N, C-alpha and C positions, 0 to 999 in steps of 0.2 A: 492514502492510497500512492504514497509517493512511488512505490513499487509494487504495490498491491500483488500480492502473492509474486511464487517464484517463476509462474507461468509454465511449471510443469503440468498444472491441473490435473493432477493424480487423486485430488479429493474435492469434498464440498460441493457447493452450488454451482460453481464456476467451470468444474470438468467439461470439456469439450467446448467451450466457449469460442465463438469466432475470434480470431487473434484480433480483426480490425475493430471490432466491438470493444474489446478489453483495451486495445491502443486509444481508441477514443476516451473512454472512462479515464484511463490514467493523465491524459493529458489535459482534459477537463479537471480532474481533481487537482493537478498542479496549479492551473488558472484559478480556480476558485479558492483554492487553500493554500495560497502563495505565502500569506503571512505567518500560517502556521508551520510550513515546511522551514521558512528562513528563522523563526524561532527555534524548532528542534535542533537543526544542523549547526545554529549558533552556539547552543548549549553544549553540544557535543564536540565542538572545536574547544570551546574554553574547558572542557574537563581534560582535555589532550594537550593542554599547554606546557605540560611537564616530560612529553616524549618527543622523539624524533616524529616528524610527520612527513615521510618521504614518499610512502606508499599507502594509498587506502583502496580498500576492497569493497565493491558494492555487489551484495548476492542478491539475485532476482530483481536485475536491474530494469526490466522493463522498458518503457521508453525513454529512460535516461534522466527521468525527472530527478530523482535522487542523487545520480550521477553527476548530473552538470551543478547541483546545489554543493555536493562536496567537492567539486573542483574549484567551486567560488571559493567556499569557506577554507578548504586546506590549498592555500592558492600557491606553495611550490612543492606540492605533491603530485605524484602520477596516479592515476583513478584506474582501477581495474574493473570494468564492469562484466558481470557474469549473468547471463541467463540461457536457456534452453531454447529459445525462439530465434532463429536467425533474422527474422523480420523483426523483432523487437530491437536486436541488437545494430541494425542497420539504422533504425531510428534514433538510438544512442548516439551513433556514428555523426547521422547528420546534425544532430543538436549540437554535437562537442565541435563540429567544424563551423556550425553557425555561430555558436557563442566564443569562438576564438580558443577552444581548448582542446583542438586536435593533437596537438602535439603532446597531451598529457594524459589523455585518454584512450584507453584500447579496449578492445572487448574480447571475451573469451567464450565460445559456445560450449555450454556443457549441461548434462542432465544430473544435476546433484543426486538423484536418487538412484542412479548407475554409478557413477565413480566421481570424485573428486579430481577436479583437473591439476595438471601441474601447474603451481603458482609460485613463484619467489616469495618470501617472506615477507609480510605486510605490517604497516604500525596501526591500521586503524581498520576495523571491518564494520561495515553498515548492513543489517538485514531488516529491512522496512516491510513489513506486511507480506514476509515470504516466508518465514521460517514454517509457519503451520501448516504449508501445502506441502513439506518435505514426509516421505515415506517414514523415514528415520530422524526425526529432529535431532536427537541426541546424538546419533553418528556424525552429522553434518557440523554438531557442536565441536565435536570430537576434532575433525577436519580443519575446522576454523583455529581451535585451538593450539594445533601444530604449525598452524600457518601464520600465526601472529607471532612477532618477536616477544622475548620476554619484556614485561612493563606495557605492552600495547594493548589498546582497546577494542572492545567488542560492543557496539550499540544496537540493539533489538528494539523494533517499535512495531506494537499491535493496536489494532483498534479495539474498544473495550464492548463494543456493540454496532448494529448497523447504523449507518447514519440517518438522521431524520431530515425530512425535507417539506412536510405537509402540515397546515394547523389542523386540529382535529375534527374541524367542520369545514369541508371545501366547498358547501354549497353543491354538493352531487353525492347522491346515492347517501347510505347511513354514514353518520359520524363515526369516528375511529378506523378509519380505512387501513392507514399506515400501521397504527398499532396491531391490527388482525393480520398484516401482511408480515410483520415482525415475528408472530406468534407462528405463522405457519412457515417461516423461514425457519425457526428455532425447532421445530419437529422434524423438519427435512435434514436438519443439523443433528439430531438427537443421538448419532452415533459418532460423531466426531465433533472435537472441541476447537472452535474458530477464533476463540479469544484468550488462549491459554496464558497463565501467568507463567513467565520464562525464567523467574530468578532462581527457582529450585533446579530448574534443567541447566542453567548455566553454572550453578554452582556445583552441580555433581560432576560436571565436566572438568572441573577444574578451576573456573574462573572465581574471581572475588567480586561480588557485586560492590561498586563504589558509589552508585547514584540510581535513585529512581524517580520519575517524575511524570505528574499526567497534565497533558496539554488539551486545554478545553478548545472546542471548533464550535464558534458562534457568528455566523455569517447572516445577516439580517438586512432587510431592505433601507437603503439602497445597497444592491449587490452587484457584483459583475453580471454584465448581460448572460454570460455564458452559464449562470446558475440553472437557468431552466433546462439548458441542453444536459447541464451535469446530472440533475436529478432523474431526466428522462434516460439518461445512458443506463444511471445505476439500476433504476425500477424496470428498465428492459431486462437488465442481466439476470435480474432475480426473478423474473416473469414466469418462466417455464416451470421452476422450481414450486411456485405457487399453485399451479394447474395441478386440480384434484384436492387441492388441502384448503380451498376457500371456496366461500359461497359464489354461486353464479354471478348473482348481482354486485359482488365484490370484483369480480374478474372484469365484467362488464364495465363499472365505473372505472377500472384500472386503465381498460382498453381507452377509454375516453380521455383521460390524462395522457397517455402515451402518443395519442394522434398528434400528426403534424400540424392540424389547424383546429379551430374552434373556441369557443371562448374558455373553455376548461383545459384545453391543452397546457400541458406544463411549460411550454414553450413562449404562451402568452399571459401566464400567471403572474400577478406582482405581489402576492402573499407566501411566497416560499421562504424557507429559512435553511440553513444547513448547520445542523448541530450535532454535536457528538463528544467523544474523548478519545484522545490516543495515549496511551502508556509506553514511556521508552525507558528501559534498562541500559545502563553502561557498567560493564564488567571489565576487569583488569586481569590479563595473565600473569600471574606472579613470577 
């Protein structure tokens, strides 16, 4: 979730989500999964050793997790953060100032479903968990293609499945709650592909795939103190989508987990995990 969607919110279960709730989730994701983000941005930086690295573009920047990681990895590059939300971009600017990157990070507010903003040519484009939220991803890829300098790189990152947090038996309700949550979420997304394979799309646009890698996520106890908050933020985000798609007793159990207090609250459990995988494609503009 380094960008977790373009924050246009035109598709999927996150449409209409309160921006403060999304911002909280993005920042918690960055905190809990910091080692993963370091690994993936380092890998992209290594693949870019043979090209100029003067300007990097972050599409769907969110609260700026990816933007700041890119500024750290590409230490001499200017980084342009694009997002539709002014509130999100304010957070990007705050993080850049706090991290000492204000002179190298700038923001552009734009709805990529409406029009591509005027952006000077760039050498690297980063689109993490954002491309699948676009109305017309291939048009966005075409716009990216024309914006990248010849030889430049496009990195696209996608979640392969929803993150997992809970053991099968949580000591409350029926075992397998999280699996049933994921089944219900999949039903809700039946007309929308939240975890696409971007390789063929990138190649159709004219890019040449140079690398593909799957990054495992496995955060087990002892884990960061914010893990419970992270799990709660995610499950709160999908909770409205589950309404009417899960049994009443399951929804009641989920409500107990999401409570601020109580022995079963996610904020007080010591058996949480964070598991999943994210796949990254890196392609070159010939």
